[in-house]
N, C-alpha and C positions, 0 to 999 in steps of 0.2 A: 503493499497499499505506499511507501511511505519515498520507496521511489518512483512515483509520480512528480515527486519534491524537487525532482533534479530535472523534469521539466522550468519549471521555471523557474530555479536558478539560473539554465543555459539561455530560459528566452531572458528574465534580468542582465547577467550578463552581457551575451549579443549587445541588446539597446543600448545601458551605456557604454561601451566601447565603443559604439557606432557611433550615438553621440561624441561620444569620447571626440571621436575620430572627424566629425564635422566643424565641432567647436575651436580645433588645433590648428588644424592646416581648412578649414574655409573662411573667408571673410563676410561676415553678418551683409545676409543678399543676395554673393554670388551664387552665382549657379552653373552648373557644369553636364552639357548634356550628354546620355551614354547612351539612349538612340533616338534620336528626332522623329516625328517631333513628341514620342510619346511617355517616355522619361529622363526626369536630370535628375541630380541633386543640387537642393534650394537651402544653404544657411538661414534660417529661417528662426523665430523665435515667439512663445506664444504663453501671455502671460493669462490665459482665461483657459477657458473650458475646451472640450473638442467644435472648432470653426471658429475658436476666439471668444463662444459666447463666456458671458462670465467675465470679465477678463479685470483680472486686479482680486477678484472674491479667493484668495488664501489662503483664507484661513477657511472657507466652505467646503475649498478639496480639498481638504486637511483634512477634516469631518465627515466628510463625506464617504475620501477612501480608505479611513480603515478603520467608519458601520460597511463598507464592499468585504475589503478582506477577511476579518470579522465574520460576515457572514458565508463567502467564500470557503470561508477554512471549518463553519461549519457546517454544514456544507456537506464538504467532502468526508469530516470524518464520522455528522450523524443521520444522509441518504444518501451517499455514492457508494459507499463498503457494497465492493459482488457487480461495480457499474463499470467498468472501465472507459465511455464512454464517455463519461457523465464525470472519472474524475482525472482526465484527464485535460477536460473541458473547460473544470474548474481551475485547475493547475494553471494551464495554456493563459487564465485568466486572470489569474496573479501573478502572475509575470508579468503581463503589461501592468495590471492594475500601480503593482512597487515600481516598473520601470517608469512609468510618470511620478507617483510619488515621490519619487528619490530624487527626481530633476525637481519635483516642487519646492521640497526639502532644504535643497542643499542650491540647486541655479540661482530658484526665485522664483523659474519659468522654464516649461517645457522644450527640449530641445527638437523642434519638429525640420528635418530634408528632403523627405522621397515627396517626389513632384510629376505626377502620372495627370497627362493629357490623353485621355479619351476623340482621337480626330470624328469618330464613324457619329460620333455627337455635339463632337467639338463642347467636350465639358473638361477644364480644369482643375479635377479633381481635389480638392483641400488638400494642403500640403502635408502628410505627416511622419511615422517615427516606427521603429521596429515597436514597442509597446504596444499605437495605437492599431496594426495591423495584427497583436497578437492579443487585444483585446475584440477587435471585430470577428480574430476567428476567433476565439473560444464561446462567443458568441454565435456564432453559422452551428458552431459544433454540438451547445448545450441545445440547440432549440432543435437541429437531429435527431440527437439523442433521445432528449423528450420525446417526442414522436415516434423513432421506432420503439421506446420504449411504450407507450401509450397502445402503438399497433400490438404489439406482442402481448401486453396486456387484455385486447381484444377481441386476438385469434382464441388465449387459451380460455378467456368467460367462453367463447362460440366453443369448442371442442367437451364444454364440462358443460352444456347443458345442453 
């Protein structure tokens, strides 16, 4: 069960390492195109939540993040036993939450650097980082896991009728 914590640790390590590389090697606002026109690195700072909402509310993010981390740990130990996809998704979420929390705690802002343009619909996705990606992936994994669990319960119920 505790092996899943390694997932969160690896996510935090990769997140913090990539942010450190950006801060150390790029000027704020500097953009490095990796795949024109869809993918670039852009040194950006965010003092708010997703998409810059609630800028400057560090105390709010601190409280919310501590509650989220406690909730994730509670569900991991109480509800996710024997459910590997649920356990994995919670640890991916934990890694993402801790990664951005560390930025807010130690930098007072979150370092974002992944810039994606979807040319088919001409949409410039908000700049994000590894922790943000982990949070998004963790939510999708959680939803898939809950869907599969509900589907299995319904199938077992039908079998028992």
